[in-house]
DOTORBA-30905 format. One record per atom (N, C-alpha, C, O, CB): x, y negated, z; residue in three letters; residue number from 1. Coordinates in nm, 4 decimals, always signed. Glycine has a CB too. Layout:
! residues N
> X;Y;Z;ALA;NUM .
...
! end
This chain:
! residues 103
> -1.9952;+2.2061;+7.1787;MET;1 .
> -2.0728;+2.0911;+7.2199;MET;1 .
> -2.1444;+2.0341;+7.0975;MET;1 .
> -2.0856;+2.0191;+6.9904;MET;1 .
> -1.9825;+1.9840;+7.2874;MET;1 .
> -2.2717;+2.0032;+7.1159;LYS;2 .
> -2.3524;+1.9464;+7.0095;LYS;2 .
> -2.3389;+1.7945;+7.0116;LYS;2 .
> -2.3415;+1.7326;+7.1180;LYS;2 .
> -2.5003;+1.9888;+7.0238;LYS;2 .
> -2.3247;+1.7355;+6.8943;LYS;3 .
> -2.3222;+1.5905;+6.8853;LYS;3 .
> -2.4576;+1.5463;+6.8298;LYS;3 .
> -2.4979;+1.5863;+6.7206;LYS;3 .
> -2.2030;+1.5400;+6.7951;LYS;3 .
> -2.5260;+1.4637;+6.9068;LEU;4 .
> -2.6573;+1.4138;+6.8671;LEU;4 .
> -2.6480;+1.2642;+6.8420;LEU;4 .
> -2.5898;+1.1906;+6.9217;LEU;4 .
> -2.7641;+1.4450;+6.9752;LEU;4 .
> -2.7052;+1.2198;+6.7317;GLU;5 .
> -2.7089;+1.0774;+6.7009;GLU;5 .
> -2.8531;+1.0339;+6.6869;GLU;5 .
> -2.9312;+1.0962;+6.6148;GLU;5 .
> -2.6291;+1.0457;+6.5722;GLU;5 .
> -2.8884;+0.9263;+6.7562;ILE;6 .
> -3.0215;+0.8680;+6.7421;ILE;6 .
> -3.0069;+0.7413;+6.6599;ILE;6 .
> -2.9366;+0.6482;+6.6993;ILE;6 .
> -3.0876;+0.8384;+6.8818;ILE;6 .
> -3.0735;+0.7385;+6.5458;TYR;7 .
> -3.0713;+0.6218;+6.4585;TYR;7 .
> -3.1947;+0.5375;+6.4849;TYR;7 .
> -3.3071;+0.5875;+6.4786;TYR;7 .
> -3.0642;+0.6636;+6.3097;TYR;7 .
> -3.1744;+0.4105;+6.5143;GLY;8 .
> -3.2868;+0.3208;+6.5377;GLY;8 .
> -3.2399;+0.1900;+6.5979;GLY;8 .
> -3.1258;+0.1789;+6.6428;GLY;8 .
> -3.3895;+0.3864;+6.6287;GLY;8 .
> -3.3284;+0.0902;+6.5990;PRO;9 .
> -3.2908;-0.0432;+6.6461;PRO;9 .
> -3.2854;-0.0563;+6.7982;PRO;9 .
> -3.2520;-0.1634;+6.8489;PRO;9 .
> -3.3869;-0.1438;+6.5919;PRO;9 .
> -3.3172;+0.0487;+6.8711;GLY;10 .
> -3.3183;+0.0411;+7.0172;GLY;10 .
> -3.4564;+0.0102;+7.0723;GLY;10 .
> -3.4699;-0.0418;+7.1830;GLY;10 .
> -3.2203;-0.0637;+7.0645;GLY;10 .
> -3.5580;+0.0422;+6.9951;CYS;11 .
> -3.6966;+0.0163;+7.0343;CYS;11 .
> -3.7409;+0.1156;+7.1433;CYS;11 .
> -3.6675;+0.2092;+7.1750;CYS;11 .
> -3.7906;+0.0259;+6.9106;CYS;11 .
> -3.8592;+0.0956;+7.1999;PRO;12 .
> -3.9082;+0.1895;+7.3026;PRO;12 .
> -3.9167;+0.3344;+7.2539;PRO;12 .
> -3.8943;+0.4268;+7.3321;PRO;12 .
> -4.0448;+0.1455;+7.3506;PRO;12 .
> -3.9486;+0.3555;+7.1260;ARG;13 .
> -3.9548;+0.4930;+7.0734;ARG;13 .
> -3.8158;+0.5566;+7.0705;ARG;13 .
> -3.8015;+0.6764;+7.0951;ARG;13 .
> -4.0164;+0.4940;+6.9314;ARG;13 .
> -3.7138;+0.4764;+7.0404;CYS;14 .
> -3.5758;+0.5265;+7.0420;CYS;14 .
> -3.5369;+0.5681;+7.1841;CYS;14 .
> -3.4756;+0.6727;+7.2053;CYS;14 .
> -3.4773;+0.4187;+6.9881;CYS;14 .
> -3.5734;+0.4849;+7.2794;GLU;15 .
> -3.5425;+0.5146;+7.4190;GLU;15 .
> -3.6185;+0.6388;+7.4663;GLU;15 .
> -3.5653;+0.7183;+7.5437;GLU;15 .
> -3.5767;+0.3940;+7.5082;GLU;15 .
> -3.7421;+0.6553;+7.4200;GLN;16 .
> -3.8211;+0.7731;+7.4564;GLN;16 .
> -3.7566;+0.8996;+7.3992;GLN;16 .
> -3.7510;+1.0025;+7.4666;GLN;16 .
> -3.9668;+0.7590;+7.4055;GLN;16 .
> -3.7082;+0.8918;+7.2755;LEU;17 .
> -3.6410;+1.0062;+7.2145;LEU;17 .
> -3.5144;+1.0415;+7.2924;LEU;17 .
> -3.4877;+1.1591;+7.3173;LEU;17 .
> -3.6069;+0.9766;+7.0671;LEU;17 .
> -3.4363;+0.9404;+7.3308;ALA;18 .
> -3.3151;+0.9640;+7.4091;ALA;18 .
> -3.3496;+1.0278;+7.5436;ALA;18 .
> -3.2786;+1.1164;+7.5911;ALA;18 .
> -3.2382;+0.8321;+7.4306;ALA;18 .
> -3.4583;+0.9824;+7.6040;LYS;19 .
> -3.5011;+1.0377;+7.7328;LYS;19 .
> -3.5417;+1.1846;+7.7175;LYS;19 .
> -3.5069;+1.2676;+7.8016;LYS;19 .
> -3.6186;+0.9554;+7.7906;LYS;19 .
> -3.6153;+1.2170;+7.6103;LEU;20 .
> -3.6556;+1.3562;+7.5856;LEU;20 .
> -3.5338;+1.4465;+7.5680;LEU;20 .
> -3.5291;+1.5574;+7.6213;LEU;20 .
> -3.7457;+1.3648;+7.4611;LEU;20 .
> -3.4370;+1.3984;+7.4938;ILE;21 .
> -3.3150;+1.4763;+7.4724;ILE;21 .
> -3.2414;+1.4936;+7.6048;ILE;21 .
> -3.1921;+1.6020;+7.6362;ILE;21 .
> -3.2232;+1.4078;+7.3676;ILE;21 .
> -3.2348;+1.3852;+7.6818;GLY;22 .
> -3.1683;+1.3898;+7.8110;GLY;22 .
> -3.2325;+1.4871;+7.9081;GLY;22 .
> -3.1653;+1.5383;+7.9976;GLY;22 .
> -3.1664;+1.2537;+7.8714;GLY;22 .
> -3.3615;+1.5133;+7.8921;GLN;23 .
> -3.4307;+1.6091;+7.9774;GLN;23 .
> -3.4174;+1.7513;+7.9256;GLN;23 .
> -3.3925;+1.8437;+8.0029;GLN;23 .
> -3.5767;+1.5723;+7.9891;GLN;23 .
> -3.4340;+1.7693;+7.7941;ALA;24 .
> -3.4399;+1.9040;+7.7372;ALA;24 .
> -3.3044;+1.9742;+7.7352;ALA;24 .
> -3.2952;+2.0904;+7.7749;ALA;24 .
> -3.4948;+1.8976;+7.5973;ALA;24 .
> -3.2001;+1.9070;+7.6901;ALA;25 .
> -3.0703;+1.9731;+7.6742;ALA;25 .
> -3.0115;+2.0223;+7.8067;ALA;25 .
> -2.9726;+2.1388;+7.8150;ALA;25 .
> -2.9729;+1.8784;+7.6080;ALA;25 .
> -3.0031;+1.9385;+7.9108;PRO;26 .
> -2.9476;+1.9899;+8.0366;PRO;26 .
> -3.0335;+2.1001;+8.0990;PRO;26 .
> -2.9821;+2.1924;+8.1623;PRO;26 .
> -2.9317;+1.8764;+8.1357;PRO;26 .
> -3.1636;+2.0887;+8.0802;GLU;27 .
> -3.2554;+2.1901;+8.1324;GLU;27 .
> -3.2246;+2.3267;+8.0738;GLU;27 .
> -3.2409;+2.4293;+8.1399;GLU;27 .
> -3.4003;+2.1518;+8.1023;GLU;27 .
> -3.1801;+2.3267;+7.9492;LEU;28 .
> -3.1479;+2.4521;+7.8812;LEU;28 .
> -2.9997;+2.4873;+7.8905;LEU;28 .
> -2.9564;+2.5896;+7.8375;LEU;28 .
> -3.1891;+2.4439;+7.7359;LEU;28 .
> -2.9230;+2.4033;+7.9573;GLY;29 .
> -2.7804;+2.4305;+7.9735;GLY;29 .
> -2.7001;+2.4079;+7.8475;GLY;29 .
> -2.5989;+2.4745;+7.8258;GLY;29 .
> -2.7606;+2.5705;+8.0194;GLY;29 .
> -2.7436;+2.3154;+7.7643;ILE;30 .
> -2.6739;+2.2884;+7.6389;ILE;30 .
> -2.5880;+2.1635;+7.6556;ILE;30 .
> -2.6402;+2.0559;+7.6847;ILE;30 .
> -2.7746;+2.2711;+7.5215;ILE;30 .
> -2.4563;+2.1768;+7.6374;PRO;31 .
> -2.3711;+2.0582;+7.6434;PRO;31 .
> -2.3907;+1.9739;+7.5177;PRO;31 .
> -2.3982;+2.0272;+7.4070;PRO;31 .
> -2.2223;+2.0981;+7.6594;PRO;31 .
> -2.3988;+1.8439;+7.5352;TYR;32 .
> -2.4200;+1.7572;+7.4204;TYR;32 .
> -2.3541;+1.6216;+7.4429;TYR;32 .
> -2.3258;+1.5809;+7.5556;TYR;32 .
> -2.5697;+1.7400;+7.3932;TYR;32 .
> -2.3310;+1.5539;+7.3320;GLN;33 .
> -2.2797;+1.4174;+7.3343;GLN;33 .
> -2.3798;+1.3333;+7.2564;GLN;33 .
> -2.4075;+1.3622;+7.1400;GLN;33 .
> -2.1333;+1.4073;+7.2729;GLN;33 .
> -2.4340;+1.2306;+7.3186;LEU;34 .
> -2.5377;+1.1487;+7.2564;LEU;34 .
> -2.4799;+1.0149;+7.2136;LEU;34 .
> -2.4122;+0.9471;+7.2909;LEU;34 .
> -2.6560;+1.1278;+7.3526;LEU;34 .
> -2.5079;+0.9780;+7.0890;GLU;35 .
> -2.4658;+0.8476;+7.0380;GLU;35 .
> -2.5884;+0.7766;+6.9822;GLU;35 .
> -2.6638;+0.8337;+6.9034;GLU;35 .
> -2.3543;+0.8619;+6.9287;GLU;35 .
> -2.6077;+0.6514;+7.0238;LYS;36 .
> -2.7174;+0.5706;+6.9718;LYS;36 .
> -2.6621;+0.4801;+6.8625;LYS;36 .
> -2.5748;+0.3970;+6.8873;LYS;36 .
> -2.7856;+0.4869;+7.0854;LYS;36 .
> -2.7141;+0.4974;+6.7410;VAL;37 .
> -2.6679;+0.4200;+6.6261;VAL;37 .
> -2.7700;+0.3108;+6.5979;VAL;37 .
> -2.8827;+0.3391;+6.5573;VAL;37 .
> -2.6468;+0.5110;+6.5006;VAL;37 .
> -2.7298;+0.1852;+6.6196;THR;38 .
> -2.8207;+0.0726;+6.5972;THR;38 .
> -2.7777;-0.0137;+6.4787;THR;38 .
> -2.8508;-0.1046;+6.4392;THR;38 .
> -2.8290;-0.0131;+6.7226;THR;38 .
> -2.6610;+0.0131;+6.4218;ASP;39 .
> -2.6110;-0.0633;+6.3081;ASP;39 .
> -2.6919;-0.0293;+6.1831;ASP;39 .
> -2.6972;+0.0863;+6.1411;ASP;39 .
> -2.4606;-0.0349;+6.2850;ASP;39 .
> -2.7542;-0.1301;+6.1247;ILE;40 .
> -2.8422;-0.1090;+6.0078;ILE;40 .
> -2.7664;-0.0443;+5.8918;ILE;40 .
> -2.8216;+0.0414;+5.8228;ILE;40 .
> -2.9034;-0.2430;+5.9617;ILE;40 .
> -2.6418;-0.0836;+5.8693;LYS;41 .
> -2.5654;-0.0253;+5.7586;LYS;41 .
> -2.5433;+0.1241;+5.7805;LYS;41 .
> -2.5578;+0.2028;+5.6870;LYS;41 .
> -2.4301;-0.0969;+5.7429;LYS;41 .
> -2.5084;+0.1641;+5.9027;ARG;42 .
> -2.4896;+0.3071;+5.9312;ARG;42 .
> -2.6209;+0.3840;+5.9189;ARG;42 .
> -2.6224;+0.4988;+5.8747;ARG;42 .
> -2.4310;+0.3263;+6.0720;ARG;42 .
> -2.7312;+0.3198;+5.9584;ILE;43 .
> -2.8627;+0.3851;+5.9486;ILE;43 .
> -2.8972;+0.4102;+5.8027;ILE;43 .
> -2.9392;+0.5203;+5.7670;ILE;43 .
> -2.9728;+0.2988;+6.0158;ILE;43 .
> -2.8799;+0.3085;+5.7172;THR;44 .
> -2.9127;+0.3253;+5.5751;THR;44 .
> -2.8136;+0.4173;+5.5052;THR;44 .
> -2.8517;+0.4923;+5.4154;THR;44 .
> -2.9156;+0.1896;+5.5050;THR;44 .
> -2.6861;+0.4124;+5.5454;ASP;45 .
> -2.5865;+0.5029;+5.4857;ASP;45 .
> -2.6181;+0.6491;+5.5162;ASP;45 .
> -2.5839;+0.7381;+5.4384;ASP;45 .
> -2.4459;+0.4685;+5.5368;ASP;45 .
> -2.6833;+0.6733;+5.6294;ALA;46 .
> -2.7212;+0.8099;+5.6665;ALA;46 .
> -2.8476;+0.8554;+5.5932;ALA;46 .
> -2.8876;+0.9714;+5.6036;ALA;46 .
> -2.7426;+0.8193;+5.8178;ALA;46 .
> -2.9099;+0.7640;+5.5196;GLY;47 .
> -3.0309;+0.7996;+5.4447;GLY;47 .
> -3.1569;+0.7983;+5.5278;GLY;47 .
> -3.2576;+0.8569;+5.4881;GLY;47 .
> -3.0148;+0.9341;+5.3842;GLY;47 .
> -3.1537;+0.7329;+5.6421;VAL;48 .
> -3.2699;+0.7271;+5.7297;VAL;48 .
> -3.3656;+0.6206;+5.6779;VAL;48 .
> -3.3268;+0.5055;+5.6578;VAL;48 .
> -3.2281;+0.6974;+5.8763;VAL;48 .
> -3.4910;+0.6598;+5.6564;MET;49 .
> -3.5915;+0.5671;+5.6054;MET;49 .
> -3.6847;+0.5164;+5.7149;MET;49 .
> -3.7355;+0.4046;+5.7061;MET;49 .
> -3.6723;+0.6337;+5.4965;MET;49 .
> -3.7075;+0.5971;+5.8172;MET;50 .
> -3.7936;+0.5580;+5.9290;MET;50 .
> -3.7204;+0.5889;+6.0580;MET;50 .
> -3.6499;+0.6892;+6.0690;MET;50 .
> -3.9317;+0.6314;+5.9240;MET;50 .
> -3.7384;+0.5012;+6.1553;THR;51 .
> -3.6735;+0.5235;+6.2840;THR;51 .
> -3.7786;+0.5402;+6.3917;THR;51 .
> -3.8908;+0.4930;+6.3736;THR;51 .
> -3.5784;+0.4077;+6.3188;THR;51 .
> -3.7479;+0.6048;+6.5025;PRO;52 .
> -3.6182;+0.6646;+6.5314;PRO;52 .
> -3.5978;+0.7955;+6.4566;PRO;52 .
> -3.6933;+0.8651;+6.4221;PRO;52 .
> -3.6036;+0.6879;+6.6802;PRO;52 .
> -3.4723;+0.8268;+6.4327;ALA;53 .
> -3.4351;+0.9520;+6.3678;ALA;53 .
> -3.3283;+1.0190;+6.4522;ALA;53 .
> -3.2456;+0.9525;+6.5145;ALA;53 .
> -3.3849;+0.9282;+6.2219;ALA;53 .
> -3.3311;+1.1502;+6.4534;LEU;54 .
> -3.2347;+1.2272;+6.5306;LEU;54 .
> -3.1494;+1.3090;+6.4357;LEU;54 .
> -3.2014;+1.3842;+6.3532;LEU;54 .
> -3.3054;+1.3184;+6.6334;LEU;54 .
> -3.0175;+1.2941;+6.4475;ALA;55 .
> -2.9253;+1.3746;+6.3682;ALA;55 .
> -2.8567;+1.4714;+6.4623;ALA;55 .
> -2.8005;+1.4319;+6.5645;ALA;55 .
> -2.8212;+1.2857;+6.2921;ALA;55 .
> -2.8618;+1.5964;+6.4273;LEU;56 .
> -2.7991;+1.7017;+6.5067;LEU;56 .
> -2.6757;+1.7478;+6.4313;LEU;56 .
> -2.6862;+1.8173;+6.3301;LEU;56 .
> -2.8979;+1.8212;+6.5338;LEU;56 .
> -2.5600;+1.7095;+6.4802;LEU;57 .
> -2.4346;+1.7469;+6.4157;LEU;57 .
> -2.3799;+1.8660;+6.4918;LEU;57 .
> -2.3421;+1.8550;+6.6084;LEU;57 .
> -2.3316;+1.6277;+6.4131;LEU;57 .
> -2.3762;+1.9777;+6.4258;LEU;58 .
> -2.3408;+2.1025;+6.4925;LEU;58 .
> -2.1899;+2.1224;+6.4963;LEU;58 .
> -2.1206;+2.1032;+6.3964;LEU;58 .
> -2.4073;+2.2204;+6.4227;LEU;58 .
> -2.1416;+2.1605;+6.6109;ALA;59 .
> -2.0006;+2.1918;+6.6268;ALA;59 .
> -1.9916;+2.3294;+6.6917;ALA;59 .
> -1.9227;+2.3475;+6.7921;ALA;59 .
> -1.9262;+2.0826;+6.7123;ALA;59 .
> -2.0599;+2.4230;+6.6351;GLY;60 .
> -2.0660;+2.5576;+6.6902;GLY;60 .
> -2.1573;+2.6391;+6.6011;GLY;60 .
> -2.1677;+2.6126;+6.4814;GLY;60 .
> -2.1160;+2.5576;+6.8384;GLY;60 .
> -2.2233;+2.7376;+6.6585;PRO;61 .
> -2.3155;+2.8167;+6.5768;PRO;61 .
> -2.4245;+2.7281;+6.5170;PRO;61 .
> -2.4803;+2.6422;+6.5852;PRO;61 .
> -2.3788;+2.9292;+6.6607;PRO;61 .
> -2.4535;+2.7496;+6.3909;ALA;62 .
> -2.5507;+2.6652;+6.3223;ALA;62 .
> -2.6909;+2.6818;+6.3794;ALA;62 .
> -2.7697;+2.5873;+6.3792;ALA;62 .
> -2.5514;+2.6966;+6.1740;ALA;62 .
> -2.7216;+2.7985;+6.4270;LEU;63 .
> -2.8555;+2.8228;+6.4796;LEU;63 .
> -2.8451;+2.9209;+6.5954;LEU;63 .
> -2.8144;+3.0385;+6.5761;LEU;63 .
> -2.9508;+2.8771;+6.3688;LEU;63 .
> -2.8707;+2.8717;+6.7144;SER;64 .
> -2.8680;+2.9571;+6.8319;SER;64 .
> -3.0017;+2.9426;+6.9037;SER;64 .
> -3.0751;+2.8467;+6.8801;SER;64 .
> -2.7484;+2.9208;+6.9263;SER;64 .
> -3.0324;+3.0352;+6.9889;LEU;65 .
> -3.1592;+3.0309;+7.0607;LEU;65 .
> -3.1748;+2.9020;+7.1417;LEU;65 .
> -3.2807;+2.8395;+7.1355;LEU;65 .
> -3.1709;+3.1516;+7.1525;LEU;65 .
> -3.0729;+2.8601;+7.2175;PRO;66 .
> -3.0898;+2.7341;+7.2919;PRO;66 .
> -3.1122;+2.6135;+7.2007;PRO;66 .
> -3.1931;+2.5260;+7.2317;PRO;66 .
> -2.9681;+2.7090;+7.3790;PRO;66 .
> -3.0397;+2.6089;+7.0867;SER;67 .
> -3.0603;+2.4944;+6.9972;SER;67 .
> -3.1998;+2.4988;+6.9350;SER;67 .
> -3.2601;+2.3942;+6.9112;SER;67 .
> -2.9528;+2.4921;+6.8863;SER;67 .
> -3.2514;+2.6186;+6.9084;MET;68 .
> -3.3874;+2.6289;+6.8543;MET;68 .
> -3.4899;+2.5801;+6.9570;MET;68 .
> -3.5865;+2.5128;+6.9210;MET;68 .
> -3.4184;+2.7748;+6.8127;MET;68 .
> -3.4696;+2.6132;+7.0833;ILE;69 .
> -3.5628;+2.5691;+7.1877;ILE;69 .
> -3.5602;+2.4177;+7.2010;ILE;69 .
> -3.6650;+2.3546;+7.2150;ILE;69 .
> -3.5284;+2.6346;+7.3227;ILE;69 .
> -3.4398;+2.3584;+7.1967;VAL;70 .
> -3.4288;+2.2127;+7.2038;VAL;70 .
> -3.4978;+2.1492;+7.0840;VAL;70 .
> -3.5701;+2.0507;+7.0991;VAL;70 .
> -3.2808;+2.1689;+7.2101;VAL;70 .
> -3.4763;+2.2045;+6.9656;LEU;71 .
> -3.5401;+2.1503;+6.8455;LEU;71 .
> -3.6923;+2.1551;+6.8576;LEU;71 .
> -3.7600;+2.0591;+6.8207;LEU;71 .
> -3.4945;+2.2280;+6.7209;LEU;71 .
> -3.7458;+2.2636;+6.9079;ILE;72 .
> -3.8910;+2.2763;+6.9234;ILE;72 .
> -3.9421;+2.1728;+7.0229;ILE;72 .
> -4.0460;+2.1110;+6.9996;ILE;72 .
> -3.9292;+2.4191;+6.9698;ILE;72 .
> -3.8702;+2.1530;+7.1338;LYS;73 .
> -3.9145;+2.0551;+7.2339;LYS;73 .
> -3.9062;+1.9125;+7.1818;LYS;73 .
> -3.9950;+1.8315;+7.2083;LYS;73 .
> -3.8314;+2.0680;+7.3605;LYS;73 .
> -3.8006;+1.8812;+7.1081;VAL;74 .
> -3.7778;+1.7437;+7.0628;VAL;74 .
> -3.8579;+1.7116;+6.9375;VAL;74 .
> -3.9206;+1.6060;+6.9295;VAL;74 .
> -3.6296;+1.7208;+7.0364;VAL;74 .
> -3.8566;+1.8022;+6.8387;MET;75 .
> -3.9186;+1.7736;+6.7095;MET;75 .
> -4.0623;+1.8222;+6.6985;MET;75 .
> -4.1365;+1.7768;+6.6114;MET;75 .
> -3.8377;+1.8353;+6.6004;MET;75 .
> -4.1018;+1.9123;+6.7843;GLY;76 .
> -4.2326;+1.9744;+6.7699;GLY;76 .
> -4.2167;+2.1076;+6.6994;GLY;76 .
> -4.1216;+2.1285;+6.6239;GLY;76 .
> -4.3298;+1.8826;+6.6925;GLY;76 .
> -4.3099;+2.1967;+6.7245;ALA;77 .
> -4.2982;+2.3339;+6.6749;ALA;77 .
> -4.2976;+2.3420;+6.5222;ALA;77 .
> -4.2177;+2.4159;+6.4647;ALA;77 .
> -4.4116;+2.4176;+6.7293;ALA;77 .
> -4.3841;+2.2683;+6.4574;ARG;78 .
> -4.3967;+2.2805;+6.3113;ARG;78 .
> -4.2692;+2.2370;+6.2391;ARG;78 .
> -4.2200;+2.3086;+6.1518;ARG;78 .
> -4.5149;+2.1971;+6.2613;ARG;78 .
> -4.2157;+2.1209;+6.2746;LYS;79 .
> -4.0935;+2.0727;+6.2094;LYS;79 .
> -3.9747;+2.1610;+6.2436;LYS;79 .
> -3.8933;+2.1918;+6.1565;LYS;79 .
> -4.0644;+1.9280;+6.2502;LYS;79 .
> -3.9637;+2.2021;+6.3694;ALA;80 .
> -3.8520;+2.2860;+6.4100;ALA;80 .
> -3.8566;+2.4209;+6.3395;ALA;80 .
> -3.7539;+2.4691;+6.2917;ALA;80 .
> -3.8524;+2.3055;+6.5614;ALA;80 .
> -3.9730;+2.4817;+6.3326;LEU;81 .
> -3.9840;+2.6114;+6.2650;LEU;81 .
> -3.9568;+2.5990;+6.1156;LEU;81 .
> -3.9001;+2.6903;+6.0556;LEU;81 .
> -4.1226;+2.6716;+6.2876;LEU;81 .
> -3.9963;+2.4880;+6.0552;THR;82 .
> -3.9642;+2.4643;+5.9144;THR;82 .
> -3.8134;+2.4594;+5.8958;THR;82 .
> -3.7600;+2.5206;+5.8034;THR;82 .
> -4.0290;+2.3333;+5.8644;THR;82 .
> -3.7449;+2.3869;+5.9830;TYR;83 .
> -3.5989;+2.3776;+5.9769;TYR;83 .
> -3.5351;+2.5155;+5.9945;TYR;83 .
> -3.4449;+2.5520;+5.9192;TYR;83 .
> -3.5466;+2.2805;+6.0847;TYR;83 .
> -3.5808;+2.5912;+6.0923;ILE;84 .
> -3.5235;+2.7228;+6.1212;ILE;84 .
> -3.5407;+2.8168;+6.0021;ILE;84 .
> -3.4476;+2.8878;+5.9641;ILE;84 .
> -3.5887;+2.7835;+6.2466;ILE;84 .
> -3.6599;+2.8167;+5.9442;VAL;85 .
> -3.6866;+2.9024;+5.8280;VAL;85 .
> -3.5983;+2.8615;+5.7103;VAL;85 .
> -3.5446;+2.9475;+5.6405;VAL;85 .
> -3.8361;+2.8951;+5.7878;VAL;85 .
> -3.5826;+2.7309;+5.6877;LEU;86 .
> -3.4981;+2.6845;+5.5772;LEU;86 .
> -3.3518;+2.7226;+5.5989;LEU;86 .
> -3.2839;+2.7607;+5.5035;LEU;86 .
> -3.5104;+2.5326;+5.5612;LEU;86 .
> -3.3023;+2.7134;+5.7216;VAL;87 .
> -3.1633;+2.7515;+5.7496;VAL;87 .
> -3.1440;+2.8998;+5.7209;VAL;87 .
> -3.0458;+2.9381;+5.6573;VAL;87 .
> -3.1254;+2.7194;+5.8967;VAL;87 .
> -3.2352;+2.9823;+5.7666;ILE;88 .
> -3.2239;+3.1272;+5.7442;ILE;88 .
> -3.2341;+3.1595;+5.5955;ILE;88 .
> -3.1564;+3.2397;+5.5437;ILE;88 .
> -3.3332;+3.2032;+5.8226;ILE;88 .
> -3.3288;+3.0977;+5.5275;LEU;89 .
> -3.3476;+3.1216;+5.3842;LEU;89 .
> -3.2250;+3.0798;+5.3034;LEU;89 .
> -3.1786;+3.1545;+5.2173;LEU;89 .
> -3.4708;+3.0466;+5.3339;LEU;89 .
> -3.1724;+2.9600;+5.3313;MET;90 .
> -3.0571;+2.9118;+5.2555;MET;90 .
> -2.9314;+2.9936;+5.2867;MET;90 .
> -2.8491;+3.0157;+5.1979;MET;90 .
> -3.0322;+2.7637;+5.2857;MET;90 .
> -2.9156;+3.0382;+5.4102;ALA;91 .
> -2.8011;+3.1218;+5.4448;ALA;91 .
> -2.8090;+3.2558;+5.3717;ALA;91 .
> -2.7075;+3.3080;+5.3257;ALA;91 .
> -2.7944;+3.1439;+5.5973;ALA;91 .
> -2.9291;+3.3105;+5.3615;THR;92 .
> -2.9483;+3.4373;+5.2909;THR;92 .
> -2.9180;+3.4211;+5.1425;THR;92 .
> -2.8473;+3.5033;+5.0841;THR;92 .
> -3.0919;+3.4888;+5.3103;THR;92 .
> -2.9708;+3.3159;+5.0814;ILE;93 .
> -2.9476;+3.2915;+4.9381;ILE;93 .
> -2.7997;+3.2680;+4.9105;ILE;93 .
> -2.7451;+3.3196;+4.8130;ILE;93 .
> -3.0301;+3.1706;+4.8895;ILE;93 .
> -2.7349;+3.1895;+4.9970;THR;94 .
> -2.5918;+3.1627;+4.9796;THR;94 .
> -2.5108;+3.2909;+4.9903;THR;94 .
> -2.4196;+3.3134;+4.9106;THR;94 .
> -2.5430;+3.0610;+5.0834;THR;94 .
> -2.5427;+3.3744;+5.0871;GLY;95 .
> -2.4735;+3.5021;+5.1022;GLY;95 .
> -2.4924;+3.5925;+4.9817;GLY;95 .
> -2.3983;+3.6577;+4.9363;GLY;95 .
> -2.5217;+3.5727;+5.2264;GLY;95 .
> -2.6145;+3.5960;+4.9303;MET;96 .
> -2.6415;+3.6797;+4.8119;MET;96 .
> -2.5664;+3.6282;+4.6902;MET;96 .
> -2.5102;+3.7070;+4.6141;MET;96 .
> -2.7924;+3.6841;+4.7820;MET;96 .
> -2.5648;+3.4966;+4.6710;LEU;97 .
> -2.4912;+3.4380;+4.5567;LEU;97 .
> -2.3418;+3.4653;+4.5692;LEU;97 .
> -2.2759;+3.4988;+4.4709;LEU;97 .
> -2.5163;+3.2851;+4.5478;LEU;97 .
> -2.2890;+3.4508;+4.6898;PHE;98 .
> -2.1479;+3.4788;+4.7103;PHE;98 .
> -2.1177;+3.6254;+4.6787;PHE;98 .
> -2.0154;+3.6565;+4.6176;PHE;98 .
> -2.1068;+3.4450;+4.8545;PHE;98 .
> -2.2061;+3.7142;+4.7202;GLY;99 .
> -2.1884;+3.8563;+4.6921;GLY;99 .
> -2.1873;+3.8853;+4.5424;GLY;99 .
> -2.1095;+3.9685;+4.4957;GLY;99 .
> -2.2981;+3.9366;+4.7591;GLY;99 .
> -2.2721;+3.8180;+4.4681;VAL;100 .
> -2.2785;+3.8376;+4.3226;VAL;100 .
> -2.1527;+3.7821;+4.2562;VAL;100 .
> -2.0947;+3.8459;+4.1683;VAL;100 .
> -2.4047;+3.7697;+4.2635;VAL;100 .
> -2.1108;+3.6623;+4.2992;ILE;101 .
> -1.9941;+3.5978;+4.2371;ILE;101 .
> -1.8638;+3.6691;+4.2749;ILE;101 .
> -1.7802;+3.6960;+4.1887;ILE;101 .
> -1.9867;+3.4498;+4.2787;ILE;101 .
> -1.8473;+3.6991;+4.4026;ALA;102 .
> -1.7235;+3.7612;+4.4500;ALA;102 .
> -1.7178;+3.9107;+4.4187;ALA;102 .
> -1.6118;+3.9733;+4.4213;ALA;102 .
> -1.7089;+3.7398;+4.5997;ALA;102 .
> -1.8337;+3.9643;+4.3895;GLY;103 .
> -1.8428;+4.1020;+4.3461;GLY;103 .
> -1.8261;+4.2031;+4.4495;GLY;103 .
> -1.8325;+4.3226;+4.4205;GLY;103 .
> -1.7485;+4.1268;+4.2469;GLY;103 .
! end
């Protein structure tokens, strides 16, 4: 199950983001738990500078086809593809470094 957190004061944009998530995830058959974070201290502690912000806390495979589709629908293709490429790149680099260190 994916844990999703929406950071924001509860403005109309926050509600729109929650609505988009509520439509996209069930449509794709992805189980999720949604939490709306409105506490300013928690928002700043998370490093959020602009709201609304969506935090995807993974409790399963880091990158799966359904999660990629949800990311594209929610974040837009450009941001989602940037995230996907960075995850693949960093996983590859980490694996190569581990291979060099562990021998």
